[in-house]
C-alpha positions in Angstrom: 19.5 6.0 25.6 16.9 6.7 22.8 17.6 5.2 19.4 18.2 7.9 17.0 17.7 8.0 13.0 14.7 7.4 10.9 12.6 4.3 11.5 12.3 2.1 8.4 9.0 0.6 9.6 5.5 1.8 10.2 2.8 0.2 12.2 0.3 -1.6 9.8 -2.5 0.1 11.9 -1.0 3.6 10.6 -0.2 2.4 7.0 -2.0 4.5 4.3 -5.3 3.6 2.8 -3.6 3.5 -0.7 -1.5 0.5 0.6 -4.4 -2.1 0.6 -3.0 -4.1 3.4 -5.2 -6.1 5.8 -5.1 -4.7 9.4 -4.5 -8.1 11.1 -1.5 -10.3 11.0 1.9 -8.6 10.8 2.1 -5.5 13.2 4.6 -3.7 10.9 5.3 -2.6 7.5 8.2 -1.5 5.8 8.2 2.4 5.3 9.1 3.8 1.7 12.3 6.1 1.7 11.7 9.7 0.3 11.4 9.7 -3.5 9.1 10.8 -6.4 5.8 10.4 -4.2 4.8 11.1 -0.6 4.1 8.6 2.1 0.1 8.9 1.6 0.4 8.6 -2.4 2.9 5.9 -2.6 3.6 2.2 -1.7 7.1 0.6 -1.0 8.5 -1.7 -3.6 8.6 -4.6 -1.2 4.9 -4.2 -0.2 3.6 -4.0 -3.7 5.5 -7.3 -4.9 4.6 -9.3 -1.7 1.2 -8.2 -0.5 -0.3 -6.6 -3.6 0.8 -8.4 -6.5 1.5 -11.6 -4.8 4.7 -12.0 -6.7 7.1 -13.0 -3.8 6.4 -14.2 -0.4 8.8 -12.3 1.5 11.5 -9.5 1.5 14.4 -12.0 1.0 12.8 -13.3 -2.4 11.8 -9.3 -3.4 15.6 -8.8 -2.9 16.3 -11.6 -5.4 14.1 -10.0 -8.2 15.8 -6.6 -7.6 19.1 -8.5 -8.2 17.7 -9.9 -11.4 17.0 -6.4 -12.6 13.5 -4.6 -11.9 12.7 -1.3 -13.6 10.4 1.6 -12.5 9.8 4.2 -15.5 12.7 2.7 -17.2 15.0 3.0 -14.5 16.9 0.1 -12.6 15.7 0.2 -8.8 17.8 -1.2 -6.0 16.1 -0.5 -2.8 13.2 -2.3 -2.0 11.7 0.7 0.0 11.4 2.9 -3.1 8.2 4.4 -3.1 5.7 3.6 -6.0 2.8 5.7 -7.1 0.0 6.7 -9.4 0.8 6.0 -13.1 4.4 4.5 -12.5 5.2 1.9 -14.8 6.9 -1.2 -13.0 8.5 -3.6 -15.3 10.1 -7.1 -14.4 12.3 -8.0 -17.5 12.9 -11.5 -16.3 9.3 -12.5 -16.5 8.5 -10.5 -19.4 6.0 -8.2 -17.4 5.0 -4.7 -16.9 2.4 -3.1 -14.7 0.9 0.4 -14.6 0.0 1.8 -11.1 -3.6 2.8 -11.2 -6.5 3.8 -8.6 -9.3 1.6 -7.3 -12.9 2.6 -6.3 -11.5 2.9 -2.6 -8.5 5.1 -3.7 -6.2 2.2 -3.3 -3.1 2.0 -5.4 -3.8 -1.0 -8.0 -1.1 -2.5 -10.2 -2.7 -3.5 -13.9 -0.6 -5.5 -16.3 0.2 -3.6 -19.4 1.7 -4.3 -23.1 5.4 -3.8 -23.7 4.2 -1.3 -26.1 2.3 0.7 -23.2 5.1 0.4 -20.6 7.3 2.6 -22.9 5.0 5.6 -22.1 4.0 7.1 -18.8 1.3 9.8 -18.0 2.2 12.5 -15.9 -0.1 15.5 -14.5 1.1 18.9 -14.6 1.3 20.2 -11.0 3.0 23.4 -11.1 4.3 26.0 -13.7 6.9 28.7 -12.5 9.1 31.3 -14.3 13.0 30.6 -13.7 16.1 32.3 -14.6 16.2 33.6 -18.2 12.3 34.1 -18.1 12.0 30.1 -19.1 9.0 28.4 -17.8 9.6 25.0 -16.0 6.7 22.5 -15.7 6.4 20.4 -12.8 4.9 16.9 -13.0 3.1 15.0 -10.2 6.0 12.5 -10.0 8.4 15.3 -9.4 9.9 15.7 -12.9 10.3 19.0 -14.3 11.0 20.1 -17.9 11.2 23.4 -19.8 8.0 24.2 -21.6 5.7 27.3 -22.6 2.5 28.9 -21.6 0.7 26.2 -23.7 0.7 23.5 -20.6 -1.6 24.3 -17.9 -1.7 23.2 -14.2 -4.2 20.1 -14.5 -3.2 19.0 -18.0 -1.5 15.7 -18.7 1.5 14.7 -20.7 2.5 11.4 -22.3 6.3 10.9 -21.2 8.5 8.8 -23.5 10.3 6.7 -21.1 13.0 5.7 -23.5 13.8 8.9 -25.0 13.1 10.7 -21.7 11.1 13.7 -22.9 7.5 14.7 -23.3 5.8 13.3 -26.6 2.3 14.6 -26.3 0.2 17.1 -24.2 -3.2 16.1 -23.1 -5.5 19.1 -22.2 -7.9 19.5 -19.4 -10.8 20.7 -21.2 -14.3 19.7 -22.2 -14.4 16.2 -23.6 -11.2 15.1 -22.2 -11.2 11.5 -20.9 -10.2 11.4 -17.4 -9.7 9.3 -14.3 -11.0 10.6 -10.9 -8.0 9.6 -8.5 -9.7 11.0 -5.1 -12.9 11.2 -3.4 -16.1 9.1 -3.5 -15.8 8.7 -7.4 -12.1 7.4 -7.2 -11.3 4.9 -9.9 -13.9 5.9 -12.3 -13.2 6.8 -16.0 -15.5 9.6 -17.2 -15.6 12.4 -20.0 -15.3 15.9 -18.7 -18.3 17.9 -19.5 -18.0 21.1 -17.7 -15.4 22.8 -15.5 -17.2 24.9 -13.0 -15.0 27.9 -11.4 -15.9 28.9 -8.3 -15.7 32.4 -6.7 -13.0 33.4 -4.3 -11.0 30.7 -2.6 -13.5 27.7 -3.4 -12.2 25.0 -5.1 -13.1 24.6 -8.9 -15.3 21.8 -10.0 -16.0 19.6 -12.9 -19.2 17.9 -14.2 -18.2 14.4 -15.5 -20.2 11.6 -17.5 -19.6 8.1 -17.5 -21.6 5.3 -19.5 -23.8 4.9 -16.4 -23.9 8.3 -14.4 -23.2 11.9 -14.3 -21.5 13.4 -11.3 -19.6 16.2 -9.9 -16.1 16.1 -8.5 -13.2 18.6 -7.5 -11.1 19.7 -10.4 -8.1 18.7 -8.8 -9.4 15.1 -8.4 -8.9 14.4 -12.0 -6.3 13.2 -14.2 -6.5 13.4 -18.0 -5.9 10.1 -19.6 -5.6 8.6 -23.1 -6.9 5.5 -24.5 -4.0 3.1 -23.2 -6.1 2.9 -20.1 -8.7 0.5 -20.5 -12.4 0.9 -18.7 -12.4 -2.3 -17.0 -8.8 -1.3 -15.5 -10.1 1.6 -13.7 -13.7 0.4 -12.6 -15.6 2.7 -14.9 -18.7 1.3 -13.8 -18.0 2.1 -10.2 -17.7 -1.2 -8.8 
């Protein structure tokens, strides 16, 4: 009789590029549970702790870390399969360490150690804006969060979300002069200044002209994520290394 139910594992050869795992060695990797990020845009907590951060050597050791207390965006996590995605803040209180999840030049998720101060705030990208009952405007963020806003928020903008107060503390507008992180495409991982938004006719995707210290390039508007100065140049491979 065939086995029923959802598989908890994924063939290593089929794992997303974002996981940054060697294709040789183990045949299987743990599959993330449904959560704030999709399969292609996230990495299971076990894989992050063991294979990327090298913080533990096994899932058993990772479970002990969870028992001591591990936070994602200020919330205690108890499932090793929890999906970790772009801009998530991972904190290990017992070690006094926190990490922000960024992207490298090959489109792979990359944990970068951050200060205690920076760990209190998360950058989120506005993905949608809808009108709900009572003519209120609901803003949807890239990690699944929603909040009531107004027409000053536009898709593509970013917000600084206070993880302690659980509210938006500042808006970062997608406009000329904005500092941005490229999250997809051949310029992934670069930090550059937005020089111009190029709207295209019909159904063609809008583009943006970007300028970094070493080059100018064009990419899709959907590929850029407005950031602030808390993300340092070397963390995001601004030089395109």
